[in-house]
N, C-alpha and C positions, 0 to 999 in steps of 0.2 A: 573271440569264439561264440555262439550264442548258447543260450541254457541248454545244457544236457538234456535230452530225453531217456526215464531211464526205461533199462531194459526188463522182459517181463520175469516174474517169479514163477515156482511151480504153477502156484493155482492162489497165492494172494497177490494182494496191491502190490504193483512195484512200489520201490523205496523212491522217496523225493531227494534225496540229497544223498553225497558220497559218504554213505556212513555204510556198514556191512553188519548182518543179521547173524546171531547165532541160531544154528540150523533149528528148526522146529517144525521138522517134518514136513508137513503139507501149508505150513505158514512160514513165510517168511520176517522177520523182525528187524527194523535198521538199525544199527549200531555202528559207531564210527571206528573204521578200519584198521588195518595193518599187521603182516606179522612181519616185524622186524627181525633184523638174523643175527647174531654174532657169530664168533668164529672157533676153528679149532676144536679136536673132540679131544678128550682127555683119556688116556688107557684104563682099561678095568681092572689097573692091576690092583688089589688089596679090596675090591668090593666086594661086598654078597655074593655068593654062587646063584647060576640064572634060574636054579629052581624057586619051588612054592617056598614061602617065608616060614622060618621053623616058630617062630613066636611073634606072629603079627599082633599089633593093637587092634582090640575090640571092636567091630563095628558100630555104630548106633543101633539099636533098636525101634526109636522111638521117631524118629523122621518122618517115614512115610504115614505114618499114624498119624503124627501130629501136624503133621502138614500137607494134607494129600492134592492141594493145586499144584504144590509144589513138588510133588513127587511124579504130577502126571506131565509137568512141563519136563523136569530132568528125563523122564522116560522118551520122551518126544524128543529130546535131543539128542539120543542116543541113535535114531535111525537115518536112514539116509534119506534124501530127498525124492519126491515122484519124479522130477525133470529137473533137470539144469535152467537155469534162466537163460538162456541165449537170446543174445538180441534178437530183434525179428526184421531191421531195415538190410538190405542188402548192399552190398560195395563192391563195385567192379575191380577185381586185383588187376586185370589182364594188365593195366597200362604201367605195373611196379615191375614185373617179372625181370628178375635179371639183380633187384636193385639188394643189397645188403643189410640186413639190421644188425647191429652191435648188443651183445647182451652184457650187461656189465652187472653181476650183483655184488653186496655190499665183498662177500668172499664166499669163495667156491667150498671152504670146508664144513659148511652147513648144508646136511643133507636134501632140506627143502629145496634148494635152487638147482641140487644136480637133476632133481623131479622136473621144475620148470624147465630148465634147459633141454631136455629129451622133448620134452613134447612142444614146446617153441618151436623147436628146428624141425619137428613131424610137421606144424602148421604152417611154417614158412617154404616145405619143400612144396606144401602140396598146392602152392601158388606160384612158384617158381623163384622164391626168393632163398638167399642162403644165409647164414647165422655165424656169425663173430664173434666168440666168448672170451671178454677180458676180465681175469680175476683183479676187485678190487682192493684185495689183502687186507681188508679193514682200515686202511690208512687214507687219507685226505690225499697224499700224494699218487697214490698208484691209482685210486679212483679217478684224479685229475687226469694223469696221465693216459688213463684208459679212453675217456670221453675227448681228450685232445684228439689221440690215434683213429679216435671214430670220425671226428670233424674233418680232419686232415683227410681221408680215406671217403668223404664223401656220402657216410651214411647215409641210407633210404630214413632210417629211424634210433636213434638212439635209446634202447630199453635198460632202464637200472632196476635194481630190485635190495629193498632196503636202504637204499642212499639218500640221506636227507640231502636236499637242493642246498643247504648252505654248507657240506662238506667239499663239494667242488662247485661253488657259486658262480665264479669265472668262467669255468670250462664250460658249466652248462649254457650262460648267458652268449658266450663266442660261439656255440652250436648251433644255438637259435640264430644268431646275427647271421649265421651261414645256411639259413632256412634248412636247417634239418632238425625236425621234431625230435620232441623229449619227453619218454615216459617215465616218471616216477612213481614205482611201484611198493605198495608195503610200507609206507610213509603216509604219517597223518600232514596234509598240504599245507604248505608254507604260503602264509600269507601275504609275505614279503613279494612271493612270485608266484602271483594266481596262475592259473589256467588261461590258455590263451590258443591260438589257432596254431602253435608250434609244441604247447607244452600242456601236456594232461598228468592227471593223479591218478591212478589204479588204487581204489582201496583193496584192502585185504581182510582178513581174520583176526588181528590181534585184540582187537576189544573185546569180538565173539568168543574168542577163546576165554579169555578172563572171566567174562560173564558166566560160559557154562562152567567152568572148574567152580567157580563160586556159588554155583547154585548147587552142583554135587555136595561141595563141603556142608553147606549151609543144609540141607537133607542129609547127606551122611551123619552129619554132628549131634542129629537132633537142636540145633541150634547153639550149641555150645562150643565152639572150635576156637584154637589158639594157631595161627596159621601165621609162616615163614616164608615171604616170597623172595625167592632172589631174584628182582628185578634188574634188567640188562640199563647200562648206561649209556651204550651205544645210539648215541642221537636223541631229539627228544619225544619221539615215538613210544617206546617202550614204558615211560611213564604215563603216559596217557590212556595207554591200555588199562595198565592197575588201578589207576584212578576210579574205569568203569567198572572195573572188578569189587572195588570198594565200597561202592552206589549200592551193589547188588546184595554184599554184606551187611550193612545199613539197612537196608528193607527187608531181606530174609532173614538175617540172622544176628539178632538182636545180643544174644551172647557170644559175640566171634570177635576178636582179637586180632587184628591184622598188623604183622611188624615187616617191614621192606628192608632186606639185606642188598645192597646195592654193588653189581658184577658189572666187569666188561670183559671185552675182548682183549684190551690191553694188558689187563691184570688176570688173565686166565689162571695161571698159575698159583693162585692166593684164593682163590673160590673155594678150596678145600677147608682152608684155615680159618677163613671168616665166614662156612656158614655153621662151621665147629663152631666156634666162638657165639656165635650167634643164638645155638642153641643151648648151649653150656650159661650162659647169659639169664638164659630165660630156659628154665627146666618144663614149664607147661607146653611147649610148641608140641601139639601133636600130627599137625598136616606142615610138611615141607613142598613148595612147589618151585620149581624150575620153570621160570618165564618160558624160553626157549629150549627146546630139545639138545642145542649145540651145548649146552651148562649141566647137563641131567648128568652124566658119568661125576663129573666135578663135582656138582651137589651132594651125588651119593655119598663119593665118596667122603666127604666135611660130615654127613648124618653117621658113617660108620666111625669118622675118628671121634665123634664125641661119644658114640655107643650108645646112639639113640635109634639105630636100626626096627627094633622092634618095639619100639615106643611111639612110633611117627608112621603117617600115613605117605607115601611120594605121589606126586603130581607132577605134570609136563604138561607145557603147551607146543606150539608147535611141532607133533611129534610126525614121525614117520614111520616107514617099517619095521625099523629096528626098535622104535620106542613102543611100538605095538606089541611087536615079538615079549620084550620085555614084558610088557603088563601082561600080555597072554601066560607067561610064566608064572607069573605071580611073584618077580622078584621087585621089590619095592615098591612100584607103581599101583595103585588103585584108580587114578582115572587120567586120563589123556585125552587132550582137544588139539585138533587137528583142521587144518584148512585144504582145501581142494586145491594143491598145486600142482596136480597135472592140468586142471579146465584153467588155471591161471595162464599157461603158458598159451593156451588159444586164445586164450582173450585178448593176452600183449599182442598178439600178431593183429587180432582183430582191429586194435586201436592203432596201431601203427598203421595199418592198408587205410583206417579213415582221417588219420592225419595226413598222411601223403597225398591223400584225394581230397583235401580239404573238406570235409564233409564232415557234418554231426557225430562227435563222439559219445556213445550212450553211456548212462548210469550202469556200470558192471556191480554184479554182488558176486563175492566167492563164499562159496557154500564153506561151512562150518561144522562140525561133528564132534559130537562127546563119546568116549570110548571108557568103557569102564571094563573089569575083569568079566564082570557076566556076558555083557553086549558083545567082545571082542572076542567070543567065541563062535559067533556067526559070521566073521569075518575072514575073508581070501587073503591070508597074510602071506602073499608071496610080490615080487619087484614086477611083474605081470600084471595084479590086481594094482598096485601102488600106480603104476602108469597109467593105469586106463580110465582113472578116475572112478571105477564101479563103486569103492567106498562110499560115496557123497551123493549117488544116484546114478541111474541108467547112463552106460558111456557111449550112448549114441550120440551127444555133444558136436563129436568131431566131424560126424554127414552133416549135422546142423549147419555148422560152420563153413561147410565147403559148400553148399549150396548156398549161402549165404555170399560167399565171394565168387560164386561162378566156376566154382573148380570140380563139382560134378554137373 
């Protein structure tokens, strides 16, 4: 495949490599991407009630004063974009009418993938394509089976979400040998399997979310924080995202200490106890982050087991409607970061059309936004708003894509 051409940002110069920016309102800054996903959701049994925290930790009063530049940057991160970075080069979708796209998320237990599935399906239907969903269930066996099923069905394109190439390498290789394009989204590109005419990587917001949350903690703490991060070990990408966040702490928070507690989908039931143990081992921890929302309830449960609910501030990445409602209710969360999952569904279809057409695939940007207890008050917390993509910018991108595809 020839070198990709970047898609335009809202009003800043477009990214020149496949990395995803933290949302800086009218300016998009590159940052390596992907929101990986984990599995399952733990019932909220035994967690704090969903009302305002009754004994919340004190907020810093010095952050904004001591670092006005950082304060301005964090404020910008909480704003939606003026426009989505929709590509500008048209692609004829008519030749692919009737084809089937296979959507294979690492697990359908993640709320993020449910949003992307819905909008991907809507985008596909707009150009006469159908969508078949196959749940990867978080295991190499199931993911490989899904890819093999798609290959046997002669899928138009196989679109995966948060699935590392290496998790089902043989199946992906076989699909491409059958001239079926494969899209790997929400993962760090695999250097052993570079992009080609049958393989594309779509970056999302894993790095941007970690950077945004790190900036918020640096500001909120006045440059002195002890952070515990429940980092996913589901594939190589989550560690890359967290490493990017650590660089922000190094730059903006000289008095910050970051500790990683590794968690995984396979050992989901152990997350509360490992979180509790980490907090008891270091009683000075005052910020606790769940890297992805699917680990949030388990993380919060561990904080409660350690009797630290009133001593720490909760954070999460990859948040969706349920997490934002919890943030708005003042229940454990003080800040949350999210990527535009609804927009990603339309991007996935755009990339599929271009791969099937044998045309150049642009560099896509999936916006990221930071939400706080203050900023979430102005957000429409409804499933309709979540699906429309309006949290991140004007929801006109669907019309823009359809015009590119000749569907309007």
